[in-house]
HTML snippet that shows the backbone in 3Dmol.js (N, CA, C, O; Angstrom):
<script src="https://3Dmol.org/build/3Dmol-min.js"></script>
<div id="view" style="width:600px;height:400px;position:relative"></div>
<script>
const pdb = `
ATOM      1  N   MET A   1      43.659  75.286 105.066  1.00  0.00           N
ATOM      2  CA  MET A   1      44.963  76.132 104.557  1.00  0.00           C
ATOM      3  C   MET A   1      45.910  75.889 105.270  1.00  0.00           C
ATOM      4  O   MET A   1      45.711  75.490 106.418  1.00  0.00           O
ATOM      5  N   ASN A   2      47.389  76.096 104.698  1.00  0.00           N
ATOM      6  CA  ASN A   2      48.736  75.462 105.095  1.00  0.00           C
ATOM      7  C   ASN A   2      49.040  76.917 105.605  1.00  0.00           C
ATOM      8  O   ASN A   2      48.398  77.873 105.169  1.00  0.00           O
ATOM      9  N   ASN A   3      50.018  77.057 106.523  1.00  0.00           N
ATOM     10  CA  ASN A   3      50.838  78.398 107.007  1.00  0.00           C
ATOM     11  C   ASN A   3      52.375  77.991 107.055  1.00  0.00           C
ATOM     12  O   ASN A   3      52.743  76.828 107.220  1.00  0.00           O
ATOM     13  N   ARG A   4      53.202  79.033 106.899  1.00  0.00           N
ATOM     14  CA  ARG A   4      54.677  79.017 107.194  1.00  0.00           C
ATOM     15  C   ARG A   4      54.985  79.583 108.519  1.00  0.00           C
ATOM     16  O   ARG A   4      56.128  79.966 108.771  1.00  0.00           O
ATOM     17  N   LEU A   5      53.786  79.675 109.599  1.00  0.00           N
ATOM     18  CA  LEU A   5      54.447  80.219 110.661  1.00  0.00           C
ATOM     19  C   LEU A   5      55.469  79.690 111.453  1.00  0.00           C
ATOM     20  O   LEU A   5      56.419  80.396 111.793  1.00  0.00           O
ATOM     21  N   ARG A   6      55.337  78.145 111.884  1.00  0.00           N
ATOM     22  CA  ARG A   6      56.242  78.001 112.617  1.00  0.00           C
ATOM     23  C   ARG A   6      57.633  77.691 112.097  1.00  0.00           C
ATOM     24  O   ARG A   6      58.618  77.631 112.832  1.00  0.00           O
ATOM     25  N   GLU A   7      57.661  77.434 110.369  1.00  0.00           N
ATOM     26  CA  GLU A   7      58.935  78.007 110.006  1.00  0.00           C
ATOM     27  C   GLU A   7      59.596  78.995 110.229  1.00  0.00           C
ATOM     28  O   GLU A   7      60.763  79.001 110.621  1.00  0.00           O
ATOM     29  N   LEU A   8      58.878  79.975 109.989  1.00  0.00           N
ATOM     30  CA  LEU A   8      59.585  81.594 109.682  1.00  0.00           C
ATOM     31  C   LEU A   8      59.730  81.706 111.425  1.00  0.00           C
ATOM     32  O   LEU A   8      60.840  81.842 111.940  1.00  0.00           O
ATOM     33  N   ARG A   9      58.623  81.638 112.143  1.00  0.00           N
ATOM     34  CA  ARG A   9      58.955  81.827 113.541  1.00  0.00           C
ATOM     35  C   ARG A   9      60.251  81.199 114.257  1.00  0.00           C
ATOM     36  O   ARG A   9      60.881  81.898 115.051  1.00  0.00           O
ATOM     37  N   GLU A  10      60.654  79.869 113.975  1.00  0.00           N
ATOM     38  CA  GLU A  10      61.781  79.148 114.428  1.00  0.00           C
ATOM     39  C   GLU A  10      63.088  79.860 113.567  1.00  0.00           C
ATOM     40  O   GLU A  10      64.104  80.128 114.210  1.00  0.00           O
ATOM     41  N   LYS A  11      63.038  80.135 112.211  1.00  0.00           N
ATOM     42  CA  LYS A  11      64.054  80.808 111.830  1.00  0.00           C
ATOM     43  C   LYS A  11      64.437  82.157 112.403  1.00  0.00           C
ATOM     44  O   LYS A  11      65.625  82.462 112.509  1.00  0.00           O
ATOM     45  N   ALA A  12      63.626  82.836 112.712  1.00  0.00           N
ATOM     46  CA  ALA A  12      63.629  84.105 113.399  1.00  0.00           C
ATOM     47  C   ALA A  12      64.001  84.019 115.080  1.00  0.00           C
ATOM     48  O   ALA A  12      64.213  85.046 115.725  1.00  0.00           O
ATOM     49  N   GLY A  13      64.041  82.895 115.584  1.00  0.00           N
ATOM     50  CA  GLY A  13      64.490  82.577 116.777  1.00  0.00           C
ATOM     51  C   GLY A  13      63.436  82.887 117.995  1.00  0.00           C
ATOM     52  O   GLY A  13      63.812  82.808 119.165  1.00  0.00           O
ATOM     53  N   MET A  14      62.293  83.190 117.700  1.00  0.00           N
ATOM     54  CA  MET A  14      60.972  83.535 118.126  1.00  0.00           C
ATOM     55  C   MET A  14      60.430  82.291 118.891  1.00  0.00           C
ATOM     56  O   MET A  14      60.524  81.168 118.396  1.00  0.00           O
ATOM     57  N   THR A  15      59.928  82.487 119.962  1.00  0.00           N
ATOM     58  CA  THR A  15      59.103  81.485 120.767  1.00  0.00           C
ATOM     59  C   THR A  15      57.653  81.730 120.237  1.00  0.00           C
ATOM     60  O   THR A  15      57.367  82.789 119.678  1.00  0.00           O
ATOM     61  N   GLN A  16      56.651  80.619 120.446  1.00  0.00           N
ATOM     62  CA  GLN A  16      55.306  80.795 120.382  1.00  0.00           C
ATOM     63  C   GLN A  16      54.756  82.244 121.317  1.00  0.00           C
ATOM     64  O   GLN A  16      54.119  83.220 120.921  1.00  0.00           O
ATOM     65  N   GLU A  17      55.290  81.917 122.681  1.00  0.00           N
ATOM     66  CA  GLU A  17      54.757  83.239 123.201  1.00  0.00           C
ATOM     67  C   GLU A  17      55.198  84.589 122.689  1.00  0.00           C
ATOM     68  O   GLU A  17      54.343  85.473 122.635  1.00  0.00           O
ATOM     69  N   GLU A  18      56.403  84.842 122.318  1.00  0.00           N
ATOM     70  CA  GLU A  18      56.720  85.912 121.635  1.00  0.00           C
ATOM     71  C   GLU A  18      56.264  86.396 120.308  1.00  0.00           C
ATOM     72  O   GLU A  18      56.327  87.567 119.934  1.00  0.00           O
ATOM     73  N   LEU A  19      55.757  85.299 119.566  1.00  0.00           N
ATOM     74  CA  LEU A  19      55.055  85.757 118.291  1.00  0.00           C
ATOM     75  C   LEU A  19      53.519  86.341 118.696  1.00  0.00           C
ATOM     76  O   LEU A  19      53.155  87.465 118.350  1.00  0.00           O
ATOM     77  N   ALA A  20      52.705  85.454 119.447  1.00  0.00           N
ATOM     78  CA  ALA A  20      51.683  85.810 120.057  1.00  0.00           C
ATOM     79  C   ALA A  20      51.669  87.113 120.687  1.00  0.00           C
ATOM     80  O   ALA A  20      50.695  87.785 120.349  1.00  0.00           O
ATOM     81  N   ALA A  21      52.632  87.791 121.681  1.00  0.00           N
ATOM     82  CA  ALA A  21      52.520  88.973 122.041  1.00  0.00           C
ATOM     83  C   ALA A  21      52.942  90.028 120.871  1.00  0.00           C
ATOM     84  O   ALA A  21      52.676  91.205 121.113  1.00  0.00           O
ATOM     85  N   LEU A  22      53.349  89.836 120.072  1.00  0.00           N
ATOM     86  CA  LEU A  22      53.857  90.755 118.455  1.00  0.00           C
ATOM     87  C   LEU A  22      52.393  90.819 117.898  1.00  0.00           C
ATOM     88  O   LEU A  22      51.950  91.882 117.465  1.00  0.00           O
ATOM     89  N   ALA A  23      51.644  89.666 117.914  1.00  0.00           N
ATOM     90  CA  ALA A  23      50.403  89.581 116.858  1.00  0.00           C
ATOM     91  C   ALA A  23      49.164  90.115 117.950  1.00  0.00           C
ATOM     92  O   ALA A  23      48.100  90.504 117.468  1.00  0.00           O
ATOM     93  N   GLY A  24      49.361  90.108 119.381  1.00  0.00           N
ATOM     94  CA  GLY A  24      48.077  90.378 120.303  1.00  0.00           C
ATOM     95  C   GLY A  24      47.178  89.407 120.268  1.00  0.00           C
ATOM     96  O   GLY A  24      45.970  89.626 120.175  1.00  0.00           O
ATOM     97  N   VAL A  25      47.863  87.894 120.361  1.00  0.00           N
ATOM     98  CA  VAL A  25      46.933  86.822 120.575  1.00  0.00           C
ATOM     99  C   VAL A  25      47.392  86.059 121.447  1.00  0.00           C
ATOM    100  O   VAL A  25      48.559  86.312 121.746  1.00  0.00           O
ATOM    101  N   SER A  26      46.842  85.062 122.073  1.00  0.00           N
ATOM    102  CA  SER A  26      47.619  83.855 122.748  1.00  0.00           C
ATOM    103  C   SER A  26      48.280  82.915 122.412  1.00  0.00           C
ATOM    104  O   SER A  26      47.974  82.328 121.375  1.00  0.00           O
ATOM    105  N   ARG A  27      49.371  82.494 123.178  1.00  0.00           N
ATOM    106  CA  ARG A  27      50.076  81.421 122.556  1.00  0.00           C
ATOM    107  C   ARG A  27      49.354  80.350 122.029  1.00  0.00           C
ATOM    108  O   ARG A  27      49.799  79.673 121.102  1.00  0.00           O
ATOM    109  N   GLN A  28      48.130  80.119 122.621  1.00  0.00           N
ATOM    110  CA  GLN A  28      47.125  78.752 122.057  1.00  0.00           C
ATOM    111  C   GLN A  28      46.765  79.029 120.879  1.00  0.00           C
ATOM    112  O   GLN A  28      46.675  78.071 120.112  1.00  0.00           O
ATOM    113  N   THR A  29      46.432  80.456 120.329  1.00  0.00           N
ATOM    114  CA  THR A  29      46.336  80.923 119.119  1.00  0.00           C
ATOM    115  C   THR A  29      47.430  80.425 118.047  1.00  0.00           C
ATOM    116  O   THR A  29      47.275  80.050 116.885  1.00  0.00           O
ATOM    117  N   ILE A  30      48.582  80.549 118.832  1.00  0.00           N
ATOM    118  CA  ILE A  30      49.629  80.402 117.727  1.00  0.00           C
ATOM    119  C   ILE A  30      49.727  78.876 117.829  1.00  0.00           C
ATOM    120  O   ILE A  30      50.048  78.416 116.733  1.00  0.00           O
ATOM    121  N   ILE A  31      49.632  78.328 118.373  1.00  0.00           N
ATOM    122  CA  ILE A  31      49.945  76.758 118.486  1.00  0.00           C
ATOM    123  C   ILE A  31      48.659  76.280 117.406  1.00  0.00           C
ATOM    124  O   ILE A  31      48.893  75.550 116.443  1.00  0.00           O
ATOM    125  N   SER A  32      47.420  76.751 117.686  1.00  0.00           N
ATOM    126  CA  SER A  32      46.205  76.175 116.830  1.00  0.00           C
ATOM    127  C   SER A  32      46.953  76.460 115.301  1.00  0.00           C
ATOM    128  O   SER A  32      47.226  75.564 114.502  1.00  0.00           O
ATOM    129  N   LEU A  33      47.164  77.631 115.134  1.00  0.00           N
ATOM    130  CA  LEU A  33      47.638  78.364 113.750  1.00  0.00           C
ATOM    131  C   LEU A  33      48.783  77.051 113.208  1.00  0.00           C
ATOM    132  O   LEU A  33      48.580  76.381 112.196  1.00  0.00           O
ATOM    133  N   GLU A  34      49.602  76.937 113.832  1.00  0.00           N
ATOM    134  CA  GLU A  34      50.618  76.134 113.493  1.00  0.00           C
ATOM    135  C   GLU A  34      50.277  74.639 113.543  1.00  0.00           C
ATOM    136  O   GLU A  34      51.155  73.869 113.152  1.00  0.00           O
ATOM    137  N   LYS A  35      49.502  74.301 113.830  1.00  0.00           N
ATOM    138  CA  LYS A  35      48.953  73.028 113.648  1.00  0.00           C
ATOM    139  C   LYS A  35      47.908  72.724 112.592  1.00  0.00           C
ATOM    140  O   LYS A  35      47.561  71.567 112.354  1.00  0.00           O
ATOM    141  N   GLY A  36      47.376  73.856 111.917  1.00  0.00           N
ATOM    142  CA  GLY A  36      46.247  74.101 111.032  1.00  0.00           C
ATOM    143  C   GLY A  36      45.112  73.868 111.541  1.00  0.00           C
ATOM    144  O   GLY A  36      44.241  73.473 110.766  1.00  0.00           O
ATOM    145  N   LYS A  37      44.784  74.030 112.934  1.00  0.00           N
ATOM    146  CA  LYS A  37      43.408  73.863 113.214  1.00  0.00           C
ATOM    147  C   LYS A  37      42.701  75.097 113.344  1.00  0.00           C
ATOM    148  O   LYS A  37      41.748  75.190 114.117  1.00  0.00           O
ATOM    149  N   TYR A  38      43.081  76.005 112.677  1.00  0.00           N
ATOM    150  CA  TYR A  38      42.527  77.283 113.169  1.00  0.00           C
ATOM    151  C   TYR A  38      43.115  78.039 112.071  1.00  0.00           C
ATOM    152  O   TYR A  38      44.303  78.008 111.750  1.00  0.00           O
ATOM    153  N   ASN A  39      41.905  78.934 111.350  1.00  0.00           N
ATOM    154  CA  ASN A  39      42.113  79.918 110.400  1.00  0.00           C
ATOM    155  C   ASN A  39      41.959  81.248 110.591  1.00  0.00           C
ATOM    156  O   ASN A  39      40.861  81.804 110.607  1.00  0.00           O
ATOM    157  N   PRO A  40      43.057  81.816 110.745  1.00  0.00           N
ATOM    158  CA  PRO A  40      43.054  83.386 111.294  1.00  0.00           C
ATOM    159  C   PRO A  40      42.063  84.286 110.654  1.00  0.00           C
ATOM    160  O   PRO A  40      41.629  84.099 109.517  1.00  0.00           O
ATOM    161  N   SER A  41      41.696  85.342 111.486  1.00  0.00           N
ATOM    162  CA  SER A  41      40.627  86.321 110.590  1.00  0.00           C
ATOM    163  C   SER A  41      41.711  87.214 109.746  1.00  0.00           C
ATOM    164  O   SER A  41      42.918  87.169 109.987  1.00  0.00           O
ATOM    165  N   ILE A  42      41.176  87.963 108.810  1.00  0.00           N
ATOM    166  CA  ILE A  42      41.840  88.847 108.057  1.00  0.00           C
ATOM    167  C   ILE A  42      42.950  89.901 108.917  1.00  0.00           C
ATOM    168  O   ILE A  42      44.082  90.232 108.566  1.00  0.00           O
ATOM    169  N   ILE A  43      42.296  90.236 109.990  1.00  0.00           N
ATOM    170  CA  ILE A  43      43.049  91.080 110.652  1.00  0.00           C
ATOM    171  C   ILE A  43      44.144  90.491 111.445  1.00  0.00           C
ATOM    172  O   ILE A  43      45.110  91.168 111.796  1.00  0.00           O
ATOM    173  N   LEU A  44      43.988  89.007 111.786  1.00  0.00           N
ATOM    174  CA  LEU A  44      45.108  88.414 112.358  1.00  0.00           C
ATOM    175  C   LEU A  44      46.218  88.084 111.380  1.00  0.00           C
ATOM    176  O   LEU A  44      47.385  88.296 111.708  1.00  0.00           O
ATOM    177  N   ALA A  45      45.861  87.489 109.988  1.00  0.00           N
ATOM    178  CA  ALA A  45      46.574  87.563 109.070  1.00  0.00           C
ATOM    179  C   ALA A  45      47.239  88.430 108.532  1.00  0.00           C
ATOM    180  O   ALA A  45      48.297  88.205 107.945  1.00  0.00           O
ATOM    181  N   TYR A  46      46.718  89.527 108.656  1.00  0.00           N
ATOM    182  CA  TYR A  46      47.491  90.798 108.346  1.00  0.00           C
ATOM    183  C   TYR A  46      48.632  91.348 109.195  1.00  0.00           C
ATOM    184  O   TYR A  46      49.623  91.876 108.690  1.00  0.00           O
ATOM    185  N   SER A  47      48.414  91.173 110.757  1.00  0.00           N
ATOM    186  CA  SER A  47      49.243  91.034 111.779  1.00  0.00           C
ATOM    187  C   SER A  47      50.424  90.379 111.561  1.00  0.00           C
ATOM    188  O   SER A  47      51.531  90.914 111.487  1.00  0.00           O
ATOM    189  N   LEU A  48      50.124  88.974 111.438  1.00  0.00           N
ATOM    190  CA  LEU A  48      50.999  87.992 111.305  1.00  0.00           C
ATOM    191  C   LEU A  48      51.892  88.157 110.312  1.00  0.00           C
ATOM    192  O   LEU A  48      52.993  87.637 110.496  1.00  0.00           O
ATOM    193  N   SER A  49      51.646  88.951 108.951  1.00  0.00           N
ATOM    194  CA  SER A  49      52.356  89.078 107.961  1.00  0.00           C
ATOM    195  C   SER A  49      52.964  90.155 108.139  1.00  0.00           C
ATOM    196  O   SER A  49      53.901  90.298 107.354  1.00  0.00           O
ATOM    197  N   LYS A  50      52.801  91.046 108.915  1.00  0.00           N
ATOM    198  CA  LYS A  50      53.584  92.127 109.287  1.00  0.00           C
ATOM    199  C   LYS A  50      54.628  92.010 109.975  1.00  0.00           C
ATOM    200  O   LYS A  50      55.619  92.709 109.759  1.00  0.00           O
ATOM    201  N   VAL A  51      54.564  90.955 111.074  1.00  0.00           N
ATOM    202  CA  VAL A  51      55.748  90.855 111.723  1.00  0.00           C
ATOM    203  C   VAL A  51      56.927  89.830 111.079  1.00  0.00           C
ATOM    204  O   VAL A  51      58.063  89.702 111.537  1.00  0.00           O
ATOM    205  N   PHE A  52      56.372  89.135 109.907  1.00  0.00           N
ATOM    206  CA  PHE A  52      57.570  88.629 109.262  1.00  0.00           C
ATOM    207  C   PHE A  52      57.782  89.406 108.013  1.00  0.00           C
ATOM    208  O   PHE A  52      58.543  88.882 107.200  1.00  0.00           O
ATOM    209  N   ASN A  53      57.276  90.515 107.710  1.00  0.00           N
ATOM    210  CA  ASN A  53      57.476  91.756 106.824  1.00  0.00           C
ATOM    211  C   ASN A  53      57.299  90.616 105.422  1.00  0.00           C
ATOM    212  O   ASN A  53      58.220  90.199 104.720  1.00  0.00           O
ATOM    213  N   MET A  54      56.025  90.334 105.312  1.00  0.00           N
ATOM    214  CA  MET A  54      55.602  89.540 103.969  1.00  0.00           C
ATOM    215  C   MET A  54      54.001  89.435 103.737  1.00  0.00           C
ATOM    216  O   MET A  54      53.188  89.490 104.660  1.00  0.00           O
ATOM    217  N   SER A  55      53.745  89.312 102.686  1.00  0.00           N
ATOM    218  CA  SER A  55      52.336  89.115 102.153  1.00  0.00           C
ATOM    219  C   SER A  55      51.877  88.012 102.933  1.00  0.00           C
ATOM    220  O   SER A  55      52.405  87.006 103.408  1.00  0.00           O
ATOM    221  N   ILE A  56      50.280  88.705 102.915  1.00  0.00           N
ATOM    222  CA  ILE A  56      49.559  87.029 103.588  1.00  0.00           C
ATOM    223  C   ILE A  56      49.543  86.155 102.770  1.00  0.00           C
ATOM    224  O   ILE A  56      49.320  85.066 103.298  1.00  0.00           O
ATOM    225  N   GLU A  57      49.699  86.105 101.534  1.00  0.00           N
ATOM    226  CA  GLU A  57      49.676  85.054 100.329  1.00  0.00           C
ATOM    227  C   GLU A  57      50.893  84.223 100.926  1.00  0.00           C
ATOM    228  O   GLU A  57      50.652  83.075 101.299  1.00  0.00           O
ATOM    229  N   ASP A  58      52.316  84.773 101.054  1.00  0.00           N
ATOM    230  CA  ASP A  58      53.063  84.064 101.161  1.00  0.00           C
ATOM    231  C   ASP A  58      53.165  83.666 102.138  1.00  0.00           C
ATOM    232  O   ASP A  58      53.963  82.729 102.108  1.00  0.00           O
ATOM    233  N   LEU A  59      52.568  83.948 103.646  1.00  0.00           N
ATOM    234  CA  LEU A  59      52.459  83.446 104.972  1.00  0.00           C
ATOM    235  C   LEU A  59      51.428  82.499 105.010  1.00  0.00           C
ATOM    236  O   LEU A  59      51.585  81.670 105.907  1.00  0.00           O
ATOM    237  N   PHE A  60      50.295  82.336 104.235  1.00  0.00           N
ATOM    238  CA  PHE A  60      49.192  81.548 104.487  1.00  0.00           C
ATOM    239  C   PHE A  60      48.963  81.060 102.949  1.00  0.00           C
ATOM    240  O   PHE A  60      48.817  81.799 101.975  1.00  0.00           O
ATOM    241  N   LEU A  61      48.968  79.644 102.967  1.00  0.00           N
ATOM    242  CA  LEU A  61      48.912  78.813 101.846  1.00  0.00           C
ATOM    243  C   LEU A  61      47.438  78.136 101.380  1.00  0.00           C
ATOM    244  O   LEU A  61      47.180  76.969 101.673  1.00  0.00           O
ATOM    245  N   LEU A  62      46.550  78.934 100.670  1.00  0.00           N
ATOM    246  CA  LEU A  62      45.486  78.415 100.370  1.00  0.00           C
ATOM    247  C   LEU A  62      45.363  77.086  99.459  1.00  0.00           C
ATOM    248  O   LEU A  62      45.738  77.065  98.287  1.00  0.00           O
ATOM    249  N   GLN A  63      44.785  75.960 100.141  1.00  0.00           N
ATOM    250  CA  GLN A  63      45.275  74.708  99.162  1.00  0.00           C
ATOM    251  C   GLN A  63      44.454  74.896  97.919  1.00  0.00           C
ATOM    252  O   GLN A  63      43.331  75.399  97.951  1.00  0.00           O
ATOM    253  N   GLU A  64      45.042  74.478  96.823  1.00  0.00           N
ATOM    254  CA  GLU A  64      44.445  74.274  95.421  1.00  0.00           C
ATOM    255  C   GLU A  64      43.503  73.337  95.341  1.00  0.00           C
ATOM    256  O   GLU A  64      43.738  72.217  95.795  1.00  0.00           O
ATOM    257  N   GLY A  65      41.932  73.722  94.582  1.00  0.00           N
ATOM    258  CA  GLY A  65      41.219  72.686  94.321  1.00  0.00           C
ATOM    259  C   GLY A  65      39.928  73.042  95.032  1.00  0.00           C
ATOM    260  O   GLY A  65      38.984  72.256  94.951  1.00  0.00           O
ATOM    261  N   GLY A  66      39.813  74.179  95.732  1.00  0.00           N
ATOM    262  CA  GLY A  66      38.742  73.798  96.769  1.00  0.00           C
ATOM    263  C   GLY A  66      38.924  75.197  97.997  1.00  0.00           C
ATOM    264  O   GLY A  66      39.880  75.950  98.181  1.00  0.00           O
ATOM    265  N   ARG A  67      37.626  75.128  98.651  1.00  0.00           N
ATOM    266  CA  ARG A  67      37.897  75.788  99.609  1.00  0.00           C
ATOM    267  C   ARG A  67      37.584  75.471 101.249  1.00  0.00           C
ATOM    268  O   ARG A  67      36.510  74.916 101.481  1.00  0.00           O
ATOM    269  N   ASN A  68      38.245  75.715 102.107  1.00  0.00           N
ATOM    270  CA  ASN A  68      38.329  75.606 103.535  1.00  0.00           C
ATOM    271  C   ASN A  68      37.394  75.813 104.050  1.00  0.00           C
ATOM    272  O   ASN A  68      37.420  77.018 104.300  1.00  0.00           O
ATOM    273  N   ASN A  69      36.086  75.199 104.574  1.00  0.00           N
ATOM    274  CA  ASN A  69      35.103  75.618 105.217  1.00  0.00           C
ATOM    275  C   ASN A  69      35.164  75.292 106.582  1.00  0.00           C
ATOM    276  O   ASN A  69      34.168  75.212 107.300  1.00  0.00           O
ATOM    277  N   GLY A  70      36.442  75.084 106.988  1.00  0.00           N
ATOM    278  CA  GLY A  70      36.662  74.990 108.576  1.00  0.00           C
ATOM    279  C   GLY A  70      36.884  75.735 109.133  1.00  0.00           C
ATOM    280  O   GLY A  70      37.036  75.577 110.344  1.00  0.00           O
TER     281      GLY A  70
END
`;
const viewer = $3Dmol.createViewer("view");
viewer.addModel(pdb, "pdb");
viewer.setStyle({}, {cartoon: {color: "spectrum"}});
viewer.zoomTo();
viewer.render();
</script>
């Protein structure tokens, strides 16, 4: 699963630490999400989408052609 977290965070002038605080997670979680090494829970995806005032679907992009079981 791809996401636009880094792009949107940087556009907003936010640090990883600031985004983590707004979402209620650790900076390491944000780092893992931005690198694509971690898929968020639906609750975390919802929280992050609210930070950027957009839909989950616009923030997290499911790759076409299959599931991501990682």
